VOFIRO-765099 format. One record per residue: residue number from 0; residue in three letters; y, x, z of N, C-alpha, C in turn. Coordinates in Angstrom, 3 decimals, decimal comma. Each point is the difference from the previous one (the first is absolute). Layout:
# VOFIRO-765099
@pos: NUM code: ALA n_north: Y n_east: X n_up: Z ca_north: Y ca_east: X ca_up: Z c_north: Y c_east: X c_up: Z .
...
***
This chain:
# VOFIRO-765099
@pos: 0 code: MET n_north: -15,851 n_east: 7,921 n_up: -15,983 ca_north: 1,417 ca_east: -0,077 ca_up: 0,279 c_north: 0,306 c_east: -1,333 c_up: 0,689 .
@pos: 1 code: ILE n_north: 0,731 n_east: 0,055 n_up: 1,049 ca_north: 0,291 ca_east: -1,191 ca_up: 0,797 c_north: 1,154 c_east: -0,774 c_up: -0,633 .
@pos: 2 code: ASP n_north: -0,171 n_east: -1,311 n_up: -0,125 ca_north: 1,026 ca_east: -0,882 ca_up: -0,524 c_north: 0,859 c_east: -0,483 c_up: 1,175 .
@pos: 3 code: TRP n_north: 1,182 n_east: 0,616 n_up: 0,152 ca_north: 0,827 ca_east: -0,265 ca_up: 1,174 c_north: 0,617 c_east: -1,388 c_up: -0,011 .
@pos: 4 code: LYS n_north: 0,233 n_east: -0,563 n_up: -1,192 ca_north: 0,524 ca_east: -1,364 ca_up: -0,041 c_north: -1,029 c_east: -0,978 c_up: 0,556 .
@pos: 5 code: ALA n_north: -1,250 n_east: 0,189 n_up: -0,386 ca_north: -1,069 ca_east: -0,868 ca_up: 0,520 c_north: -0,177 c_east: 0,197 c_up: 1,498 .
@pos: 6 code: VAL n_north: 0,146 n_east: 1,234 n_up: 0,466 ca_north: -0,113 ca_east: 0,264 ca_up: 1,437 c_north: 1,139 c_east: -0,693 c_up: 0,752 .
@pos: 7 code: GLY n_north: 1,206 n_east: 0,035 n_up: -0,561 ca_north: 1,133 ca_east: -0,684 ca_up: 0,631 c_north: -0,199 c_east: -1,494 c_up: 0,078 .
@pos: 8 code: VAL n_north: -0,474 n_east: -0,591 n_up: -1,094 ca_north: -0,270 ca_east: -1,441 ca_up: -0,003 c_north: -1,101 c_east: -0,334 c_up: 1,009 .
@pos: 9 code: GLY n_north: -1,059 n_east: 0,781 n_up: -0,001 ca_north: -1,094 ca_east: -0,226 ca_up: 0,948 c_north: 0,444 c_east: 0,152 c_up: 1,446 .
@pos: 10 code: SER n_north: 0,899 n_east: 0,952 n_up: 0,261 ca_north: 0,497 ca_east: 0,198 ca_up: 1,361 c_north: 0,805 c_east: -1,196 c_up: 0,475 .
@pos: 11 code: LEU n_north: 0,841 n_east: -0,531 n_up: -0,875 ca_north: 0,785 ca_east: -1,178 ca_up: 0,379 c_north: -0,898 c_east: -1,218 c_up: 0,212 .
@pos: 12 code: ILE n_north: -0,980 n_east: -0,169 n_up: -0,875 ca_north: -0,954 ca_east: -1,100 ca_up: 0,178 c_north: -0,746 c_east: 0,169 c_up: 1,321 .
@pos: 13 code: ASN n_north: -0,405 n_east: 1,212 n_up: 0,288 ca_north: -0,697 ca_east: 0,310 ca_up: 1,249 c_north: 0,852 c_east: -0,395 c_up: 1,200 .
@pos: 14 code: ALA n_north: 1,247 n_east: 0,465 n_up: 0,044 ca_north: 0,859 ca_east: -0,262 ca_up: 1,158 c_north: 0,280 c_east: -1,493 c_up: 0,163 .
@pos: 15 code: VAL n_north: 0,343 n_east: -0,663 n_up: -1,099 ca_north: 0,336 ca_east: -1,425 ca_up: 0,086 c_north: -1,215 c_east: -0,825 c_up: 0,429 .
@pos: 16 code: LEU n_north: -1,134 n_east: 0,232 n_up: -0,647 ca_north: -1,200 ca_east: -0,767 ca_up: 0,352 c_north: -0,449 c_east: 0,265 c_up: 1,431 .
@pos: 17 code: THR n_north: 0,071 n_east: 1,247 n_up: 0,429 ca_north: -0,430 ca_east: 0,321 ca_up: 1,361 c_north: 0,883 c_east: -0,698 c_up: 1,026 .
@pos: 18 code: ILE n_north: 1,315 n_east: 0,022 n_up: -0,215 ca_north: 0,912 ca_east: -0,646 ca_up: 0,945 c_north: -0,199 c_east: -1,512 c_up: -0,008 .
@pos: 19 code: VAL n_north: -0,091 n_east: -0,596 n_up: -1,191 ca_north: -0,174 ca_east: -1,455 ca_up: -0,093 c_north: -1,330 c_east: -0,439 c_up: 0,605 .
@pos: 20 code: LEU n_north: -1,072 n_east: 0,734 n_up: -0,320 ca_north: -1,308 ca_east: -0,380 ca_up: 0,543 c_north: -0,102 c_east: 0,273 c_up: 1,496 .
@pos: 21 code: THR n_north: 0,707 n_east: 0,994 n_up: 0,502 ca_north: 0,005 ca_east: 0,260 ca_up: 1,442 c_north: 0,669 c_east: -1,148 c_up: 0,738 .
@pos: 22 code: ILE n_north: 1,078 n_east: -0,525 n_up: -0,581 ca_north: 0,722 ca_east: -1,096 ca_up: 0,649 c_north: -0,742 c_east: -1,326 c_up: -0,143 .
@pos: 23 code: SER n_north: -0,532 n_east: -0,264 n_up: -1,196 ca_north: -0,582 ca_east: -1,321 ca_up: -0,240 c_north: -1,484 c_east: -0,093 c_up: 0,375 .
@pos: 24 code: VAL n_north: -0,815 n_east: 0,906 n_up: -0,491 ca_north: -1,449 ca_east: -0,051 ca_up: 0,239 c_north: -0,437 c_east: 1,395 c_up: 0,437 .
@pos: 25 code: PHE n_north: 0,129 n_east: 0,297 n_up: 1,277 ca_north: -0,174 ca_east: 1,366 ca_up: 0,487 c_north: -1,307 c_east: 0,670 c_up: -0,403 .
@pos: 26 code: PRO n_north: -1,146 n_east: -0,657 n_up: 0,065 ca_north: -1,230 ca_east: 0,733 ca_up: -0,326 c_north: -0,062 c_east: 0,509 c_up: -1,443 .
@pos: 27 code: LEU n_north: 0,849 n_east: -0,496 n_up: -0,877 ca_north: -0,038 ca_east: 0,426 ca_up: -1,400 c_north: 1,051 c_east: 1,059 c_up: -0,342 .
@pos: 28 code: PHE n_north: 0,633 n_east: 0,617 n_up: 0,997 ca_north: 1,051 ca_east: 0,978 ca_up: -0,275 c_north: -0,510 c_east: 1,204 c_up: -0,788 .
@pos: 29 code: PHE n_north: -1,282 n_east: 0,303 n_up: 0,124 ca_north: -0,551 ca_east: 1,169 ca_up: -0,678 c_north: -0,085 c_east: -0,186 c_up: -1,512 .
@pos: 30 code: MET n_north: 0,193 n_east: -1,207 n_up: -0,492 ca_north: -0,068 ca_east: -0,242 ca_up: -1,441 c_north: 1,214 c_east: 0,586 c_up: -0,732 .
@pos: 31 code: GLY n_north: 1,115 n_east: 0,199 n_up: 0,695 ca_north: 1,199 ca_east: 0,549 ca_up: -0,626 c_north: -0,225 c_east: 1,376 c_up: -0,628 .
@pos: 32 code: PRO n_north: -0,519 n_east: 0,977 n_up: 0,750 ca_north: -0,254 ca_east: 1,311 ca_up: -0,605 c_north: -1,068 c_east: -0,026 c_up: -1,085 .
@pos: 33 code: ILE n_north: -1,004 n_east: -0,836 n_up: 0,170 ca_north: -1,058 ca_east: -0,063 ca_up: -1,024 c_north: 0,568 c_east: -0,556 c_up: -1,301 .
@pos: 34 code: ILE n_north: 0,747 n_east: -1,086 n_up: 0,082 ca_north: 0,573 ca_east: -0,593 ca_up: -1,213 c_north: 1,062 c_east: 0,920 c_up: -0,595 .
@pos: 35 code: GLY n_north: 0,785 n_east: 0,670 n_up: 0,841 ca_north: 0,990 ca_east: 0,950 ca_up: -0,512 c_north: -0,646 c_east: 1,137 c_up: -0,772 .
@pos: 36 code: GLY n_north: -1,069 n_east: 0,580 n_up: 0,542 ca_north: -0,720 ca_east: 1,061 ca_up: -0,703 c_north: -0,675 c_east: -0,496 c_up: -1,260 .
@pos: 37 code: LEU n_north: -0,544 n_east: -1,202 n_up: 0,060 ca_north: -0,653 ca_east: -0,592 ca_up: -1,161 c_north: 1,000 c_east: -0,211 c_up: -1,136 .
@pos: 38 code: VAL n_north: 1,159 n_east: -0,571 n_up: 0,318 ca_north: 1,017 ca_east: -0,256 ca_up: -1,025 c_north: 0,519 c_east: 1,308 c_up: -0,586 .
@pos: 39 code: ALA n_north: 0,232 n_east: 0,993 n_up: 0,843 ca_north: 0,542 ca_east: 1,277 ca_up: -0,488 c_north: -0,944 c_east: 0,672 c_up: -0,977 .
@pos: 40 code: THR n_north: -1,275 n_east: -0,029 n_up: 0,288 ca_north: -0,942 ca_east: 0,663 ca_up: -0,907 c_north: -0,337 c_east: -0,863 c_up: -1,204 .
@pos: 41 code: TYR n_north: 0,085 n_east: -1,316 n_up: 0,143 ca_north: -0,296 ca_east: -0,879 ca_up: -1,121 c_north: 1,109 c_east: 0,050 c_up: -1,056 .
@pos: 42 code: ILE n_north: 1,267 n_east: -0,024 n_up: 0,450 ca_north: 1,104 ca_east: 0,024 ca_up: -0,972 c_north: 0,418 c_east: 1,419 c_up: -0,369 .
@pos: 43 code: GLY n_north: -0,471 n_east: 0,977 n_up: 0,754 ca_north: 0,399 ca_east: 1,383 ca_up: -0,254 c_north: -0,649 c_east: 0,579 c_up: -1,241 .
@pos: 44 code: ARG n_north: 0,580 n_east: 1,086 n_up: -0,473 ca_north: -0,517 ca_east: 0,678 ca_up: -1,179 c_north: -0,761 c_east: 1,266 c_up: 0,357 .
@pos: 45 code: GLY n_north: -0,274 n_east: 0,181 n_up: 1,261 ca_north: -0,703 ca_east: 1,198 ca_up: 0,437 c_north: -1,472 c_east: -0,035 c_up: -0,362 .
@pos: 46 code: GLU n_north: -0,643 n_east: 1,137 n_up: 0,183 ca_north: -1,437 ca_east: 0,093 ca_up: -0,267 c_north: -0,782 c_east: -0,564 c_up: 1,185 .
@pos: 47 code: LYS n_north: -1,273 n_east: -0,242 n_up: -0,236 ca_north: -0,835 ca_east: -0,589 ca_up: 1,055 c_north: -0,135 c_east: 0,930 c_up: 1,193 .
@pos: 48 code: LYS n_north: 0,000 n_east: 1,303 n_up: -0,234 ca_north: -0,141 ca_east: 0,931 ca_up: 1,121 c_north: 1,243 c_east: 0,031 c_up: 0,889 .
@pos: 49 code: ASP n_north: 1,137 n_east: -0,471 n_up: -0,525 ca_north: 1,224 ca_east: -0,069 ca_up: 0,797 c_north: 0,138 c_east: -1,318 c_up: 0,759 .
@pos: 50 code: ALA n_north: -0,882 n_east: -0,949 n_up: -0,236 ca_north: 0,112 ca_east: -1,324 ca_up: 0,608 c_north: -0,004 c_east: 0,031 c_up: 1,525 .
@pos: 51 code: PRO n_north: -0,903 n_east: 0,740 n_up: 0,651 ca_north: 0,047 ca_east: 0,018 ca_up: 1,468 c_north: 1,290 c_east: 0,604 c_up: 0,538 .
@pos: 52 code: VAL n_north: 0,525 n_east: 0,996 n_up: -0,698 ca_north: 1,252 ca_east: 0,628 ca_up: 0,446 c_north: 1,154 c_east: -0,980 c_up: -0,140 .
@pos: 53 code: GLU n_north: 0,055 n_east: -0,703 n_up: -1,124 ca_north: 1,054 ca_east: -0,998 ca_up: -0,183 c_north: -0,105 c_east: -1,102 c_up: 1,044 .
@pos: 54 code: GLY n_north: -1,219 n_east: -0,464 n_up: 0,266 ca_north: -0,192 ca_east: -1,020 ca_up: 1,023 c_north: 0,414 c_east: 0,482 c_up: 1,377 .
@pos: 55 code: ALA n_north: -0,365 n_east: 1,232 n_up: 0,330 ca_north: 0,378 ca_east: 0,551 ca_up: 1,306 c_north: 1,508 c_east: 0,162 c_up: 0,110 .
@pos: 56 code: LEU n_north: 0,645 n_east: 0,422 n_up: -1,080 ca_north: 1,463 ca_east: 0,136 ca_up: 0,022 c_north: 0,681 c_east: -1,338 c_up: 0,215 .
@pos: 57 code: THR n_north: -0,531 n_east: -1,069 n_up: -0,613 ca_north: 0,596 ca_east: -1,314 ca_up: 0,237 c_north: -0,126 c_east: -0,390 c_up: 1,467 .
@pos: 58 code: GLY n_north: -1,147 n_east: 0,312 n_up: 0,606 ca_north: -0,184 ca_east: -0,311 ca_up: 1,409 c_north: 0,903 c_east: 0,809 c_up: 0,904 .
@pos: 59 code: ILE n_north: 0,163 n_east: 1,285 n_up: -0,305 ca_north: 0,841 ca_east: 0,869 ca_up: 0,828 c_north: 1,470 c_east: -0,405 c_up: -0,104 .
@pos: 60 code: ILE n_north: 0,468 n_east: -0,210 n_up: -1,218 ca_north: 1,409 ca_east: -0,377 ca_up: -0,184 c_north: 0,251 c_east: -1,396 c_up: 0,571 .
@pos: 61 code: GLY n_north: -0,943 n_east: -0,918 n_up: -0,215 ca_north: 0,132 ca_east: -1,332 ca_up: 0,592 c_north: 0,022 c_east: 0,054 c_up: 1,517 .
@pos: 62 code: GLY n_north: -0,824 n_east: 0,869 n_up: 0,604 ca_north: 0,008 ca_east: 0,170 ca_up: 1,448 c_north: 1,325 c_east: 0,547 c_up: 0,512 .
@pos: 63 code: LEU n_north: 0,597 n_east: 0,915 n_up: -0,759 ca_north: 1,326 ca_east: 0,508 ca_up: 0,376 c_north: 1,046 c_east: -1,098 c_up: -0,049 .
@pos: 64 code: ILE n_north: -0,062 n_east: -0,837 n_up: -1,034 ca_north: 0,959 ca_east: -1,109 ca_up: -0,109 c_north: -0,154 c_east: -0,948 c_up: 1,188 .
@pos: 65 code: ILE n_north: -1,229 n_east: -0,335 n_up: 0,337 ca_north: -0,257 ca_east: -0,895 ca_up: 1,133 c_north: 0,516 c_east: 0,626 c_up: 1,302 .
@pos: 66 code: GLY n_north: -0,267 n_east: 1,293 n_up: 0,201 ca_north: 0,470 ca_east: 0,676 ca_up: 1,210 c_north: 1,505 c_east: 0,048 c_up: 0,107 .
@pos: 67 code: ILE n_north: 0,675 n_east: 0,276 n_up: -1,114 ca_north: 1,462 ca_east: 0,041 ca_up: 0,006 c_north: 0,574 c_east: -1,373 c_up: 0,312 .
@pos: 68 code: LEU n_north: -0,556 n_east: -1,046 n_up: -0,607 ca_north: 0,473 ca_east: -1,355 ca_up: 0,280 c_north: -0,245 c_east: -0,383 c_up: 1,456 .
@pos: 69 code: PHE n_north: -1,139 n_east: 0,406 n_up: 0,542 ca_north: -0,298 ca_east: -0,302 ca_up: 1,401 c_north: 0,998 c_east: 0,679 c_up: 0,933 .
@pos: 70 code: VAL n_north: 0,225 n_east: 1,288 n_up: -0,211 ca_north: 0,914 ca_east: 0,738 ca_up: 0,877 c_north: 1,430 c_east: -0,524 c_up: -0,148 .
@pos: 71 code: ALA n_north: 0,416 n_east: -0,299 n_up: -1,229 ca_north: 1,361 ca_east: -0,506 ca_up: -0,209 c_north: 0,178 c_east: -1,369 c_up: 0,645 .
@pos: 72 code: GLY n_north: -0,985 n_east: -0,864 n_up: -0,145 ca_north: 0,103 ca_east: -1,341 ca_up: 0,582 c_north: 0,022 c_east: 0,027 c_up: 1,506 .
@pos: 73 code: PHE n_north: -0,911 n_east: 0,743 n_up: 0,601 ca_north: -0,032 ca_east: 0,061 ca_up: 1,447 c_north: 1,069 c_east: 0,928 c_up: 0,562 .
@pos: 74 code: GLY n_north: 0,519 n_east: 0,903 n_up: -0,815 ca_north: 1,129 ca_east: 0,825 ca_up: 0,440 c_north: 1,238 c_east: -0,849 c_up: 0,202 .
@pos: 75 code: ALA n_north: 0,216 n_east: -0,948 n_up: -0,903 ca_north: 1,130 ca_east: -0,914 ca_up: 0,150 c_north: -0,178 c_east: -0,878 c_up: 1,227 .
@pos: 76 code: LEU n_north: -1,226 n_east: -0,451 n_up: 0,233 ca_north: -0,275 ca_east: -0,831 ca_up: 1,176 c_north: 0,243 c_east: 0,774 c_up: 1,295 .
@pos: 77 code: SER n_north: -0,436 n_east: 1,248 n_up: 0,046 ca_north: 0,212 ca_east: 0,792 ca_up: 1,220 c_north: 1,472 c_east: 0,354 c_up: 0,175 .
@pos: 78 code: ALA n_north: 0,753 n_east: 0,111 n_up: -1,088 ca_north: 1,450 ca_east: 0,247 ca_up: 0,122 c_north: 0,690 c_east: -1,209 c_up: 0,616 .
@pos: 79 code: ILE n_north: -0,424 n_east: -1,194 n_up: -0,384 ca_north: 0,579 ca_east: -1,215 ca_up: 0,585 c_north: -0,346 c_east: -0,084 c_up: 1,482 .
@pos: 80 code: ILE n_north: -1,242 n_east: 0,318 n_up: 0,336 ca_north: -0,402 ca_east: 0,007 ca_up: 1,412 c_north: 0,807 c_east: 1,051 c_up: 0,761 .
@pos: 81 code: GLY n_north: 0,244 n_east: 1,157 n_up: -0,644 ca_north: 0,771 ca_east: 1,065 ca_up: 0,635 c_north: 1,436 c_east: -0,404 c_up: 0,268 .
@pos: 82 code: LEU n_north: 0,570 n_east: -0,826 n_up: -0,866 ca_north: 1,359 ca_east: -0,480 ca_up: 0,233 c_north: 0,061 c_east: -0,959 c_up: 1,178 .
@pos: 83 code: ILE n_north: -1,040 n_east: -0,783 n_up: 0,170 ca_north: -0,001 ca_east: -0,988 ca_up: 1,073 c_north: -0,390 c_east: 0,634 c_up: 1,335 .
@pos: 84 code: PHE n_north: -1,074 n_east: 0,770 n_up: 0,003 ca_north: -0,498 ca_east: 0,629 ca_up: 1,229 c_north: -0,056 c_east: 1,512 c_up: -0,238 .
@pos: 85 code: ALA n_north: 0,856 n_east: 0,740 n_up: 0,639 ca_north: 0,131 ca_east: 1,434 ca_up: -0,279 c_north: -1,289 c_east: 0,773 c_up: 0,314 .
@pos: 86 code: LYS n_north: -0,584 n_east: -0,204 n_up: 1,138 ca_north: -1,187 ca_east: 0,773 ca_up: 0,393 c_north: -1,236 c_east: -0,433 c_up: -0,789 .
@pos: 87 code: VAL n_north: -0,132 n_east: -1,277 n_up: -0,246 ca_north: -1,161 ca_east: -0,504 ca_up: -0,729 c_north: 0,051 c_east: 0,455 c_up: -1,451 .
@pos: 88 code: GLY n_north: 1,196 n_east: 0,176 n_up: -0,541 ca_north: 0,153 ca_east: 0,416 ca_up: -1,391 c_north: -0,587 c_east: 1,370 c_up: -0,275 .
@pos: 89 code: LEU n_north: 0,107 n_east: 0,920 n_up: 0,958 ca_north: -0,584 ca_east: 1,327 ca_up: -0,183 c_north: -1,518 c_east: -0,069 c_up: -0,053 .
@pos: 90 code: VAL n_north: -0,569 n_east: -0,788 n_up: 0,884 ca_north: -1,455 ca_east: -0,146 ca_up: 0,026 c_north: -0,480 c_east: -0,700 c_up: -1,272 .
@pos: 91 code: ALA n_north: 0,700 n_east: -1,048 n_up: -0,411 ca_north: -0,391 ca_east: -0,740 ca_up: -1,209 c_north: 0,110 c_east: 0,892 c_up: -1,235 .
@pos: 92 code: GLY n_north: 1,025 n_east: 0,840 n_up: -0,050 ca_north: 0,150 ca_east: 0,907 ca_up: -1,139 c_north: -1,119 c_east: 1,022 c_up: -0,071 .
@pos: 93 code: ALA n_north: -0,389 n_east: 0,539 n_up: 1,142 ca_north: -1,093 ca_east: 0,972 ca_up: 0,022 c_north: -1,327 c_east: -0,660 c_up: -0,349 .
@pos: 94 code: MET n_north: -0,218 n_east: -1,203 n_up: 0,501 ca_north: -1,241 ca_east: -0,714 ca_up: -0,312 c_north: -0,060 c_east: -0,358 c_up: -1,484 .
@pos: 95 code: THR n_north: 1,155 n_east: -0,369 n_up: -0,554 ca_north: 0,046 ca_east: -0,322 ca_up: -1,429 c_north: -0,329 c_east: 1,217 c_up: -0,837 .
@pos: 96 code: LEU n_north: 0,534 n_east: 1,139 n_up: 0,374 ca_north: -0,269 ca_east: 1,226 ca_up: -0,742 c_north: -1,471 c_east: 0,385 c_up: 0,069 .
@pos: 97 code: ILE n_north: -0,598 n_east: -0,090 n_up: 1,176 ca_north: -1,420 ca_east: 0,340 ca_up: 0,157 c_north: -0,878 c_east: -0,992 c_up: -0,760 .
@pos: 98 code: ALA n_north: 0,275 n_east: -1,286 n_up: 0,146 ca_north: -0,793 ca_east: -1,014 ca_up: -0,710 c_north: 0,193 c_east: 0,113 c_up: -1,504 .
@pos: 99 code: GLY n_north: 1,230 n_east: 0,260 n_up: -0,424 ca_north: 0,269 ca_east: 0,153 ca_up: -1,430 c_north: -0,716 c_east: 1,196 c_up: -0,595 .
@pos: 100 code: LEU n_north: -0,035 n_east: 1,094 n_up: 0,721 ca_north: -0,710 ca_east: 1,185 ca_up: -0,470 c_north: -1,501 c_east: -0,268 c_up: -0,088 .
@pos: 101 code: PHE n_north: -0,548 n_east: -0,660 n_up: 1,009 ca_north: -1,428 ca_east: -0,320 ca_up: -0,013 c_north: -0,341 c_east: -0,934 c_up: -1,157 .
@pos: 102 code: ILE n_north: 0,799 n_east: -1,034 n_up: -0,193 ca_north: -0,279 ca_east: -0,965 ca_up: -1,077 c_north: 0,172 c_east: 0,658 c_up: -1,362 .
@pos: 103 code: THR n_north: 0,967 n_east: 0,898 n_up: -0,142 ca_north: 0,183 ca_east: 0,694 ca_up: -1,273 c_north: -1,198 c_east: 0,887 c_up: -0,319 .
@pos: 104 code: VAL n_north: -0,456 n_east: 0,778 n_up: 0,953 ca_north: -1,151 ca_east: 0,878 ca_up: -0,229 c_north: -1,258 c_east: -0,826 c_up: -0,285 .
@pos: 105 code: PHE n_north: -0,184 n_east: -1,068 n_up: 0,750 ca_north: -1,151 ca_east: -0,876 ca_up: -0,222 c_north: 0,063 c_east: -0,652 c_up: -1,379 .
@pos: 106 code: SER n_north: 1,173 n_east: -0,464 n_up: -0,408 ca_north: 0,161 ca_east: -0,638 ca_up: -1,313 c_north: -0,241 c_east: 0,988 c_up: -1,130 .
@pos: 107 code: ILE n_north: 0,461 n_east: 1,231 n_up: 0,170 ca_north: -0,201 ca_east: 1,016 ca_up: -1,041 c_north: -1,492 c_east: 0,324 c_up: -0,134 .
@pos: 108 code: PHE n_north: -0,673 n_east: 0,194 n_up: 1,121 ca_north: -1,431 ca_east: 0,332 ca_up: -0,046 c_north: -0,816 c_east: -1,146 c_up: -0,578 .
@pos: 109 code: LEU n_north: 0,193 n_east: -1,201 n_up: 0,541 ca_north: -0,760 ca_east: -1,153 ca_up: -0,467 c_north: 0,340 c_east: -0,330 c_up: -1,453 .
@pos: 110 code: GLY n_north: 1,282 n_east: 0,088 n_up: -0,349 ca_north: 0,396 ca_east: -0,265 ca_up: -1,376 c_north: -0,565 c_east: 1,011 c_up: -0,970 .
@pos: 111 code: GLY n_north: -0,063 n_east: 1,260 n_up: 0,396 ca_north: -0,574 ca_east: 1,020 ca_up: -0,871 c_north: -1,477 c_east: -0,221 c_up: -0,262 .
@pos: 112 code: VAL n_north: -0,740 n_east: -0,319 n_up: 1,053 ca_north: -1,439 ca_east: -0,230 ca_up: -0,156 c_north: -0,268 c_east: -1,254 c_up: -0,823 .
@pos: 113 code: LEU n_north: 0,650 n_east: -1,107 n_up: 0,350 ca_north: -0,232 ca_east: -1,248 ca_up: -0,733 c_north: 0,585 c_east: 0,051 c_up: -1,411 .
@pos: 114 code: GLY n_north: 1,091 n_east: 0,736 n_up: -0,189 ca_north: 0,544 ca_east: 0,178 ca_up: -1,340 c_north: -0,957 c_east: 0,770 c_up: -0,898 .
@pos: 115 code: THR n_north: -0,709 n_east: 0,963 n_up: 0,573 ca_north: -1,017 ca_east: 0,732 ca_up: -0,766 c_north: -1,114 c_east: -0,943 c_up: -0,451 .
@pos: 116 code: VAL n_north: -0,414 n_east: -0,877 n_up: 0,887 ca_north: -1,016 ca_east: -0,996 ca_up: -0,371 c_north: 0,527 c_east: -0,881 c_up: -1,128 .
@pos: 117 code: GLY n_north: 1,243 n_east: -0,463 n_up: 0,122 ca_north: 0,598 ca_east: -0,801 ca_up: -1,063 c_north: 0,131 c_east: 0,765 c_up: -1,300 .
@pos: 118 code: GLY n_north: 0,258 n_east: 1,305 n_up: 0,088 ca_north: 0,067 ca_east: 0,830 ca_up: -1,197 c_north: -1,325 c_east: 0,066 c_up: -0,730 .
@pos: 119 code: PHE n_north: -1,078 n_east: 0,156 n_up: 0,750 ca_north: -1,337 ca_east: -0,011 ca_up: -0,614 c_north: -0,278 c_east: -1,334 c_up: -0,681 .
@pos: 120 code: ILE n_north: 0,319 n_east: -1,084 n_up: 0,689 ca_north: -0,263 ca_east: -1,332 ca_up: -0,557 c_north: 0,830 c_east: -0,225 c_up: -1,266 .
@pos: 121 code: GLY n_north: 1,289 n_east: 0,354 n_up: 0,041 ca_north: 0,855 ca_east: -0,183 ca_up: -1,172 c_north: -0,442 c_east: 0,825 c_up: -1,186 .
@pos: 122 code: ALA n_north: -0,456 n_east: 1,215 n_up: 0,240 ca_north: -0,478 ca_east: 0,850 ca_up: -1,094 c_north: -1,269 c_east: -0,571 c_up: -0,623 .
@pos: 123 code: GLU n_north: -0,878 n_east: -0,526 n_up: 0,833 ca_north: -1,229 ca_east: -0,598 ca_up: -0,524 c_north: 0,304 c_east: -1,256 c_up: -0,818 .
@pos: 124 code: ILE n_north: 0,926 n_east: -0,818 n_up: 0,485 ca_north: 0,358 ca_east: -1,210 ca_up: -0,748 c_north: 0,645 c_east: 0,369 c_up: -1,336 .
@pos: 125 code: ARG n_north: 0,892 n_east: 0,982 n_up: 0,012 ca_north: 0,653 ca_east: 0,417 ca_up: -1,246 c_north: -1,010 c_east: 0,586 c_up: -0,984 .
@pos: 126 code: GLU n_north: -0,928 n_east: 0,800 n_up: 0,501 ca_north: -0,975 ca_east: 0,648 ca_up: -0,878 c_north: -1,014 c_east: -0,991 c_up: -0,580 .
@pos: 127 code: ASN n_north: -0,423 n_east: -0,947 n_up: 0,803 ca_north: -1,028 ca_east: -0,938 ca_up: -0,443 c_north: 0,575 c_east: -1,248 c_up: -0,662 .
@pos: 128 code: GLY n_north: 1,311 n_east: -0,041 n_up: -0,163 ca_north: 0,628 ca_east: -1,113 ca_up: -0,714 c_north: -0,024 c_east: -1,319 c_up: 0,726 .
@pos: 129 code: GLY n_north: 0,082 n_east: 0,058 n_up: 1,343 ca_north: -0,088 ca_east: -1,226 ca_up: 0,778 c_north: 1,243 c_east: -0,693 c_up: 0,155 .
***
């Protein structure tokens, strides 16, 4: 049985860490989904066989949060550009939508895979008393 509270906490940790590490130390951005999955399975009450699923869910939900924040942030920027330059605003809005969709899909896929890895690690740590 999946512990949804732990998945929610892991998803938020995933999104926050990924965004902070992307801005501050770019090569370490992949640690966000791993740590999110690890925390979700370590604090969760689920069984060990559910650990990869919980980890993957944290990565998927965290990727959705990152994608929504990206599209919302750059959507506001393209709206400001659209107010200043009418023709450029249409192009900027379309580019933002395409880039936002690509980054969202990429974040969901990468977060799901790395969250699964974090789920395995968290389950092993919880089981072995580490």
